[in-house]
N, C-alpha and C positions, 0 to 999 in steps of 0.2 A: 669634677661635676662636667670637665668638657668633653668625657668618653661620653658621658651618660648623651648631654647635648648631641655630638657629632653620631651618635646613632638616634637620638630623634633626628636629626636633620635629613640621616640618610634613608630612615626609614618613610619620613613623610614625601619625602622626593620617588624614592622607590615607587611608592604606592600611592602616587597622587589624589587619583578618584576617591580611591576609598577614603584620603584624608577629607578632599572638597564634600562629600557624600555625608561623613560625621557631622563636619561643621552647620552643613544644610539641615540635617536633624537637629541639632545644638539650637540655632537660630529661630526654626519655626519653632521646638518645644518651648524654649522660652519667653516668645512671643506671645503662644499661646498662653501659657500658664500667666503671662503678667496679665493677660486682657482677662481672663478668668479669674484670678485672685491676687491682681494688683491694686495699689491703694491709690488715692489721690494726694496730691501735695498738700502739708497745710503749714502755716505759718504759725510755730510757735513763739508770744512775745512775752514767755512768763520767763523773769529773772529771779531763779532762786535765790536768795540772799540779799538783793537790793533791797534799797530801804522803802524806795514806792510799792515793792510789792506786798510788802504788809498792808497796806491801806487800801489794795485793789482787793487783797483776799478778803478782807474786814467787809466790802462792800459785796464782795460775790456771796458771802454767806447770809448780811443783814438786811443789803436792800438790791436781792439780782438783778433789778430791771436799770442800777446803776452801776454793776459792775462788769456787765456783759458787753457785746462790739454795740459801737454806735454807729449813727451815718450823719451829716447833715446835707439838708435841703435849701437853697438859698433861690429863692425867687424874686426876680428885680424886672420892673417894669423899663425897658428899653426906651419910653419916651418920655420918663421922669414923672411921669404923675404919680401919685396916690395911690395905694394899692388898697382894693379892696376886700374888707375883714372878710364878709360872707366868701370870696374864691379861697381864702387862705385857708378858711375852717372846712370848705371843701376836699380841700387837698392833705389837711390834716384828717380829714375821717377816713379820705381811703389811703393814707398812708398808715392808719393803727389797722387795717386788715390785712398787710403785708405779713407774710408769715416770719413771727419770733419777734415782731415786735412790740416790745413791754408797755413803751410808753413813749407818746410824742409831745413834744414841750408846747407851751402857747407859743405863737410867732412873736419873734423879735423882730419890731421894726426899726428902721433905720433913724437918723436924726431927719430925712427929707422924705419920710413913710415911702420911698420908690421901692423898694428892697427888705424883705422878708428874710429870717432866719428860724427854721425848725429843726430840733435835733430828735434824732432817733436815738431809743435804748431799744436793745435785742435783752433777748433772755438768756442768749446762750454766747458764749464769745468769737470773736472772730475767724477762728480758726475752725468752725461747725461747719459742715459739710453742705448744708443748707443754708448758709449765711456769706462764704468768702466767697466774694466776687459776685454777690447777687446786685447788682446793679439793673439789670433788666425789671424784677420787681416792681424795684421804685420807681422807675420809667412808666413801666404800666397803672400805676396808681397812679400818679398824677395822672394821666392820658385820661385816666376812666374821670378825673374829678371836672374831668372838661372847661378848664382854663385855656383861652384861646389868647395868642399877642403879648403873652409873658414868657420872658428866658427862665429857665429852669434849670440850676447846675447841680452838680451833685459833690458831695466830697465826707470825710472823714473816715472810718478805717473800713467799715464794707466797700464802698464806690474805689476805696486807695487800694485794695487787694484784688482787682479784677485785672491791673494789667497784664498782658501777656506777653511772650516773645515772638516778634514779626517771622523770623525763621531767618531775615537777611545775614546772620552773623554767618550761619553755615552754607548758606548759597556761595556768599563773597568770598569763605574762606575755601571752599572747596573748587572753586572757579581759579584762583588764582594758586592751588598748590598745583593743579593738572598742569597749569604754564610752566610752570619753574621745575615741576618736575621733566617735562618734555624736555627744558632747555638742558635741562642736568643731563639725563641718562641719550637724548638725542634718539629715543625710541619710544614710540608711541607705546609699545605692549609694558615697557620698561617703565614707564611713566603711571601707565593706569594702573597696575598691578601695588603697590604702596596702598593706593589709593581706596582699591578697592578692599583690600586687607582692613583697612584703618575704617572702612565705612561696616560691614564686616561686627569685627570688635565693638564698634561704637554701638554696632542696634543691638549686639548683645548685651553689653554696658546698659544701654538705656532701659531694657528690660528689666534688669538686674535692680535699676534705681526703683524703678514702678513696683517691682515686690518689695523692697525696703519698705516703701511710703506704705504698704499695708502691715507692717511690723510696728515703727515708728515716725512719729510728723517729720517729715522731711521741707523744707522750705522750698515754697513754688521756684524758688530764684535758683535752689540749687540744682535741677536737672542741667540748667542755663550753663553754668559754672562747670559742672560734670561732661558736659557735651565738649565744652571749648578746651578744656583741658584734655580731654579723649581722645578728639581728633587730631590735636597738633601732636602729641608722643606720639600717637598710633601709626601717622604717618613717616614722623621722623623715626621708629623704631623698623619700619617697614625698608623704609629708603634704607637705614646702615647696612642689613642685612641682604637688600638686592644688590647694594655698591659691591659687598663682599662676595658676595655669588658670581657677580658679573668680572669682577677680580681674579678668582680662580678659576671661570671658564678660560680667561684669558691667557691663564699661566698652564693651561692644556689638560687640566683636571676636565674628566669625565661630570655629567649633569650629577648625580646622584653622590659622589665625590666633593662638589662644587660645593653642593647645598649642604655637605655634612661639616665640611669645614667652614663654610661662614655660621652656620648655627654655633659650632663648637667655638668660634673666635669671637665675631659680632654678636653673635646670640648673648652671648657670656657677659659682654657689655649693657645688653638691654634688659638682662636679667636684674643686674646690679644696679643700671640705670633707675630700672623700675624700683627696686625695692627702696633706691632712695628714696625715689617721690613718694611710696607709700608711706616712708617711715617720717616724710614731714607732715604730711597728711593726719597720721595718727596724732603731730603734736595739737593739732587744733582742739581735740576733746580735753585738753590742758588750759583751753579758754573761759571753763566754767558755765558757758551756756549751752544749751539743749540744741538749739539751732546748728551750732558751729559744729558739731559733733558729726550732725545728719548732713552738714556740708565736707565734711571729711569721708563720711564713708561712702556717698556717694560719688562723690570723685575717684575712690579708690577701686570702687567698682570697674569704673568705667579703664580706669589706666590696669585695673590687673586683668580688663576682659580684653584691651587692643594690645598688651604683652602676650597674652595666650594666643592669639592672630597669629601674630607676627613669628613666635615662634615656630609655629606649626602649619599655619597656611601658606604664608611667605615661599618655604621652601617647598612647600607642595607645588604651588603654582609656578617656582623656579624650574621645578624639573619637565613640568608641562611645557614651559614657555624655552626652553633650553638658549640658544643661540641666539633668539629672536631679542633676548633682554639687551645685546651686544647692540652699540651705536654701528651703522655700516660702515661708516670710515674703518671704526677700531676692528672689523672683524677679519682674522686672518694676522693681525699686527702682532707681536711680541709685547707681553708686559711688563715694563720694568719699575720694580717697586723698592722704593729706598736709593736705588743705585744712583751713586754720585751724578752721571748725565742725567737723568730724567731729575734730580732734584736740583739740578742748575738751571733747566732748562724751562720748569714749571711755574708758572705766576707766584704761587705760595711759595715755592723754594727761593725764589730770589726774595720775596719780601724775607721771610725767615732769614735769611741767612745778613740781609740789612738789617733788620732788627737785631739779632745776635753779634751783629760787627760791635753795635754800640748803643747796649742793652740800657744803661742807666739814663741817658737820656730820652728815650721811648718809655720806660719805665715811667720817669716823673712825668714827662708830658699827658700819657696818660691818667696816671692819678690826678693829676690839675682838674682835668675835665671831669673825672669821674665826682671827685669834690665841691669842683662846681654846681655841676647837675644837683648834686644832694643838698646842699647849704637850703635854698629853699623849703625842706623838708623839717630844717628847724623851729620854723613859724608855722605847721602844720596844724589847723583846728580840725578835728574831728567832731561829727554830729549824726546820727542815723536821717537819712532823708526823709523827707516831707513831700507833700502835695506840690510845693513851692519849687520842685526840682524838676516836677514831671514837664512833660511838651505842652506848649502853649495851647495845642487842639484840642488835649484830655478835657475831658468834664471837671477831673479832680483839681486842676489845674484852674481853671476860667472859675470853679466855686472858690478856691482858694485864694487869687486876685479881687474876687467881688466881695469876699467878706474883708478880707482887709482894708479894700478901699472904703466900705459902708460902714464898719464897727470895728475898724484897727486891726494889726497887723495879731495881737495877742488873743483877739476871739478864736484866732485858728488853733491855737493851743493854750484853753483854760486850764488853771493849776486847779486841782479840785485838796478840800482838806476834811479828813472825817477824822472826827471825835469819838473817844470812848466814855460815854455817859457816867459810866460806874467810875471812871478815875479823874473826868473831867465835869469841874463844876462849870453849870450853865452861863454862869456869868462871866466867867473865863472863856468861853466859846463867841460869847456877844463882845465881851472887849476886844479879841481876836478878830472880830470883823471888823469893829469898830478902828483897831490899829491898821488893819488893811487899806479902807478905805483913806486914811491919811498918808499911806503910802504912797509918793510920786511915780514907786514905778508898775502902781496897781493902777486902774483905769475904772474897775467898776466889781464891786462884789455882791454876788447871786443872794437868794433868799437860803436860809436854812433849813434844813431838813431832815425828819425825825424816823427812821425807820421806825416798821411795825410794831416792831419787838423792843421797843423803845434802845437797842441797844447801841447805835451809834449816831450820830449828827451829818450832816455834809452838806458843805456848800461847796460854791464855785468862785474861785476870783481870776479875774481877766486882767494878766499884766499887759502894761505898753508895748511890749517888746514881742516879736514872732519866736516861735518854736526855735529855730536854728540861730536865732541870734545869741551872738555870747551872751550878753547881758541879761538873758531870761534865763541862762547856766547859774551867772552867779548870784542871781536873786534868787533861785531856787536854794543853792547853797546858803547862800545868807540865811534865806527862811530857817533852814532847818539850825542852824549852829547858834541865831540868835532870838528867832522871835516864836517858835512854835512851844506850847504849854508840855509837858509831860501826858503823853495819852493822845495828839494830838499829829496822826499821819499827812503827809503830803503824797499825793498820787497824782495818777492822770497819764496821759496818753505821753505828753510834752515830759514829765517827771522820769516816766517810764524809760523814753528814749534817752535822758539824761545820765540815769543811771547805768543804762548799757554801755553809753560812750565812756563813762568813768571807771566802770568796771572793765571794759576790754582795753583801755589804755593800762592798767592795772597789769593784766593778766597776759599783757606783750610780751614781756622780760622772761615768763615763765616758761612763752611757747617756743621764743627764739633759743632761750638756752638749751631746751631740750632738743629742740632739729638741728641744732646747731653739734653739739657734742654727737648726736647717734650720727649723723651723716659723716662728721670727722672719725668714728669709731670704725665705721662701714670703710671709707675711705684708706684707713691704715690699713686694713685686714687685707684690700686688695692691692693694694701699691708697698706694701712693707716698710711706711716710712712715718716720720715723725711731721718734717716742711711739708710735704703736700699737702696732708688734710689742711694742718694751719694756715697754708698759703693761700688752699681753696678756699674754704672760712670766710678768709679774710675780702678777697675779690669779691666772693658773692654777696658779702654784705654791702662793699662798695658799688655793686650794679645793681642790689636792691633800692641801697640808700637815693644813689642817684634816678632809678623810677619813682620813689618817694616824692621827690623832688620837682620831677616833671610833671605829676599828678597834682600837686600842689601847685603847681604856677597856670596850670591849664584850668582845672577847677578853682581853685579857692581863691587864684585872681585875673581869671577870666582870660590866660593869653591864649587865644586862639581857639576857645571853646566853643563860638560859634560854627568851627567846623564841624565839631559834633553833635550839633544840635543844640546845643544849649545858649539862651538868651539870658543868663544872669550866673553872674559866680555864685559857687554854692559851698559850702565844706566839703574837707572830704569825709565820706561816709565811714560810720568808725567801724563800719564790718571790712573794709578793707584793706588796712596795714596787717591785720593779721593773716588773713585769706591771701592777699600777694604772697607773704613773707614764706607760708607754708610752701605754697606750689612752685614760687619761684625759687625756692633753695633746691627744692628736687629739680626741677627742671634745668638748672646752671650744674644740678653737679652731674645730668647725662652728659652735657657736652663736655665737663670735665673728664668723665671716666671715656670718653668715646677720642679724646683727644692724648690722655695722658697713657690710654692703653697700647696704643701707637709708640708714644716716644718711649715708655718702658720695653716695646718689643725690640727697641733700637738698641736699646741700652744695655739689655739683659744679650744682645748678638755682639755686641760692640766693645762696650765699654768706654763709651764715647761720648759723655756726658755732653757736650756743646753738639756735639755731629749730631746725636741723636734726637734734641730738640728741631733741629733741622728738618732731618726725616721725616718723623713723627708727625710737626705738624702740616707739610709737604704731603704728606700722604692721607692726611685726615680733614683738613681745611679747607676742602672742595665739598664733602659730604654734610660737614658743621656746616658749613656757610650755609650750602642748600638747605637744611633742614631748619637751619634759624631763620633764614626768608620765607618759608612756609609757614613754621608758627608765628611771625610777626604776621604774616596775610591773615590768618584765621583768627590770631586776636585781634585785630587791625578790624577784622568785618565784623566781631562780635559787638568794639565799640560804636558800631552803627545802631545797634539796639534803644528802645526808648528808655529801658530800665537805667537810672543813673548807674546802682550801682556796676550793672554788666559794664557800663560804659568806661567806668574807672579801673576796674578790674582788664578791659581789655587792654586801652591802653597804655596803663601801666605793665602791665605782663608784655605787651610788644615794645615797649622802650627797655624795658629791662634787658630782654632776649636778645633784642638788636645790639646792645650796648654787650650783651655777656660773646658775643659770638664776633662782636670785632675790637674793640677796644681791650677787654679782659684775653679772651682765644687768642687773638692775631697778635697783639700787643705784652700784656702784663706777664701773659705764662709765658710766653718764650725769654722774653726779658730778664724776669725775676729768676727762670731756671739757668738760664746762659750764667747768671749771674752769683749762684749759688753753687753750680755745677755741681762735683759729687757728692755734697753735702744735701742735695734734694732725695736721695735716697737714705739718708741714715738713720737706722732703728738702731737706739739700745740694744743689746742682748737680753738684758732682762724683760723688756719690751715683746721683744721676736720670741721667746720662750711660752708668752701670755698670752699672746695673739693667735687665731686662729687662721691656718694660713688658706687662705683666698685668693688664688691670683686672677687678673685681669684678662685680659683678649691674650691668646697666644702670637705666636709666630708662625702660622701656616705654611711660612715657604721654607721653614728652615727644621732639621731634622734636629739636631742638637745646639746649643747654643754655648760660648764657652763661659764662664763665670767671670762676672766682672770684680775689678779690683776696686777699693776706695773705700771710705771712712762709711762703715755702716754697712756693706754690701753682703749681701747672705748668696750662700752656693744656691742659687735656684739657675737650674737647667732645664730650659722650655723644650719640651718635645711636641710634635706636631700630634692630633690624636689621629691614628690609623687601625 
């Protein structure tokens, strides 16, 4: 692989304009194809295998007007006066003319008659392209009714799918990243190059996601997540390559040779770091929900695109820029890589020596901090978000609060009972309705409706608690366990969301097991060690657990949530734990590969277990810290978006990356590797024979390296690609 990457780097640097022109053609072609053949995003909330899906499918089959999308229109007199029924009738009449509205319920008046609630039933699911996010037709219909002086708010599924990203995340992330890159390189040209390459890759990836949406249902949030991850890793990968290119220039290599060496060394780390991220994303398919597979595929397209641009466009632009990428103060100065003097006088070198001198206390201190941060995650409660978590300025949130205040919290999430008339006697259905009326957890029970074909009978019940309340989930579980006759199914939006939460918590460990095992296998192949993969997996789990704990404290307990625009505590979104894990485990492995590649270089060159840790950390800490700072900035930028799911992902991933680049890479890794010494590189011969030999980053500065001795050391002699 090294020779192939070396030739790729040389070829693109030797013919930069050909490479740039080729990428321009690719970008224009893919964007044009996406514009002509791309699809729109759709949220697919069907949950194959969920109990609530059975009742929903029955509704769609026998009572289409109850099985499609729904919307709520809340009408309120701000002066507290009683609403006029003639006004409500006009509003209901105009709403009936909205496309795909199959039924508008009679107005439900509050106790003081100053608020009315109208429920709209559509004949298509909320994922239908004419319905999804169609808030404007509802507003136009109410305006056409000619009712002035009344407050009207919109809630339910259809308005709830209208939320769009503001674009603040990308703008904030890119701006902060540019500042960090300028400080890192001391050169505006060098700072702009990684950013430009990442944006090109992101443009191609975004077009790819649009094309993917023409083939499968892609969640409306998936492109934002793909952009967040793609932008972060794209800048990181380009930063690593530019940093190595500058090092090679300062060693005296020509532009073309420096580009070839950078791609053969740092580029190989990029390849395997990217592969680790892609492997982690494939684990999302094991979650059992179609929308997760789409999340994984969309993000994988973005990662693959930025990886391709980094490996080809970076060396081409480096070949064009040449020594302009080197800071003015460093031009003409010799570069010392790993020598005793350079290690001692750098800040990271002094830090590495301090940690390696007393590794056990440092390791224990970092471990205590990570465990303390992770502890709140033990009390994490998950539930898919509803309108109560929307910003207070949104009509969906105002409708939710109005309904809760006038009709009770449970009115925002009624439970739907579907009775199979062929299996359930009508008297049993009535007895169930009577029992529910006597249940203190239920405030009201609606009238029963039989489908036109007589196959099912349907009625709603309103719980005393809201959809996100833990007591509502307990009520659903209790009814299914003790209160429903055979042939009666419990469904509805709240029930489906509760089923999603349960299923994801059960599938979490399948995803974790797959991602951890495959990632460990890749690390074992790269670094020829049993200890390194085990240690890396453990540390990644610690940093991710700490991020879970912080997300739980901020959102579930409300610690500092106002800084993110939240005005109330909410459960952690059910989508977050698995998404965060799959993405973060791959990203953490990026830094593991970057750091261990340099440590292994020194180990293969010197055979000094402790000294190689100091040398490797000194050589890589600056680029890892800069890359992590950029990724933290990108993720925190996305935490300013209005969507709660994106807020949680942005904050959680920013915390995890920050901890990974500090406590893990700067403390735990050097401390544990110093404690383990030569045992770090132990690999039983029988495993060594069966594992493919895939080496990590080469030492470009040495032609040959002596074989290290020690437990499990293999006879590997690294040779520079030439």
